[in-house]
MARTI-466819 format. One record per residue (C-alpha): x, y, z. Coordinates in steps of 0.25 Angstrom, whole numbers, plus 5000, padded with zeros to 4 digits. Layout:
+------+-------+------+
: east : north :   up :
+------+-------+------+
:    X :     Y :    Z :
...
+------+-------+------+
This chain:
+------+-------+------+
: east : north :   up :
+------+-------+------+
: 4829 :  5087 : 4534 :
: 4840 :  5088 : 4537 :
: 4836 :  5097 : 4549 :
: 4825 :  5087 : 4555 :
: 4837 :  5078 : 4556 :
: 4846 :  5082 : 4565 :
: 4836 :  5091 : 4575 :
: 4831 :  5074 : 4576 :
: 4847 :  5070 : 4578 :
: 4847 :  5081 : 4589 :
: 4837 :  5079 : 4596 :
: 4839 :  5064 : 4597 :
: 4854 :  5067 : 4602 :
: 4849 :  5076 : 4611 :
: 4836 :  5067 : 4617 :
: 4848 :  5057 : 4617 :
: 4860 :  5064 : 4624 :
: 4847 :  5071 : 4634 :
: 4845 :  5057 : 4638 :
: 4857 :  5050 : 4639 :
: 4859 :  5064 : 4650 :
: 4849 :  5062 : 4656 :
: 4851 :  5047 : 4660 :
: 4867 :  5051 : 4662 :
: 4861 :  5059 : 4674 :
: 4852 :  5051 : 4682 :
: 4864 :  5043 : 4681 :
: 4872 :  5053 : 4688 :
: 4863 :  5059 : 4696 :
: 4860 :  5044 : 4702 :
: 4874 :  5043 : 4703 :
: 4878 :  5057 : 4714 :
: 4864 :  5054 : 4722 :
: 4866 :  5041 : 4726 :
: 4879 :  5046 : 4733 :
: 4869 :  5056 : 4740 :
: 4860 :  5044 : 4746 :
: 4869 :  5036 : 4750 :
: 4865 :  5038 : 4764 :
: 4849 :  5036 : 4763 :
: 4842 :  5025 : 4766 :
: 4837 :  5018 : 4752 :
: 4852 :  5021 : 4748 :
: 4854 :  5007 : 4745 :
: 4843 :  5004 : 4738 :
: 4846 :  5013 : 4729 :
: 4859 :  5007 : 4726 :
: 4853 :  4995 : 4725 :
: 4842 :  4999 : 4717 :
: 4853 :  5005 : 4706 :
: 4861 :  4994 : 4704 :
: 4852 :  4985 : 4701 :
: 4848 :  4994 : 4691 :
: 4859 :  4997 : 4685 :
: 4861 :  4980 : 4684 :
: 4849 :  4979 : 4676 :
: 4852 :  4990 : 4667 :
: 4868 :  4982 : 4665 :
: 4859 :  4969 : 4662 :
: 4849 :  4974 : 4656 :
: 4857 :  4982 : 4648 :
: 4866 :  4971 : 4642 :
: 4855 :  4962 : 4641 :
: 4851 :  4971 : 4629 :
: 4863 :  4974 : 4623 :
: 4865 :  4957 : 4624 :
: 4850 :  4952 : 4618 :
: 4853 :  4956 : 4604 :
: 4865 :  4948 : 4602 :
: 4858 :  4935 : 4607 :
: 4850 :  4933 : 4592 :
: 4849 :  4922 : 4584 :
: 4860 :  4923 : 4578 :
: 4867 :  4922 : 4591 :
: 4860 :  4911 : 4595 :
: 4864 :  4903 : 4584 :
: 4876 :  4905 : 4584 :
: 4876 :  4900 : 4598 :
: 4869 :  4887 : 4593 :
: 4879 :  4886 : 4582 :
: 4894 :  4884 : 4591 :
: 4887 :  4876 : 4601 :
: 4884 :  4866 : 4589 :
: 4901 :  4869 : 4585 :
: 4904 :  4867 : 4599 :
: 4895 :  4853 : 4599 :
: 4901 :  4850 : 4585 :
: 4915 :  4852 : 4588 :
: 4915 :  4844 : 4602 :
: 4909 :  4831 : 4593 :
: 4920 :  4835 : 4586 :
: 4931 :  4836 : 4596 :
: 4922 :  4823 : 4603 :
: 4925 :  4814 : 4589 :
: 4940 :  4816 : 4586 :
: 4942 :  4812 : 4601 :
: 4934 :  4802 : 4600 :
: 4925 :  4806 : 4613 :
: 4912 :  4798 : 4614 :
: 4903 :  4811 : 4614 :
: 4902 :  4818 : 4625 :
: 4914 :  4813 : 4633 :
: 4925 :  4823 : 4638 :
: 4937 :  4821 : 4636 :
+------+-------+------+
């Protein structure tokens, strides 16, 4: 049983390392090719495309990281804080003897 688990762990780590290495090499290949293409006609189009892909990737990554934080608990916390602020405002208005909704 232990040998099988060790082999499976080795295969998983080996596959993950190979995948990360391949993805990193593709990025390095793109960095190496772009200066060589500086005098080609579609150089500007390629740069615009790569910048667009970078922005879309970063935006998607940020959304995927932030979406789990938006849950019912956080929404109810925001509602609770809003109610607390409204109550504090009413208390302040009543303590200063201001009519409701006026500013001091």
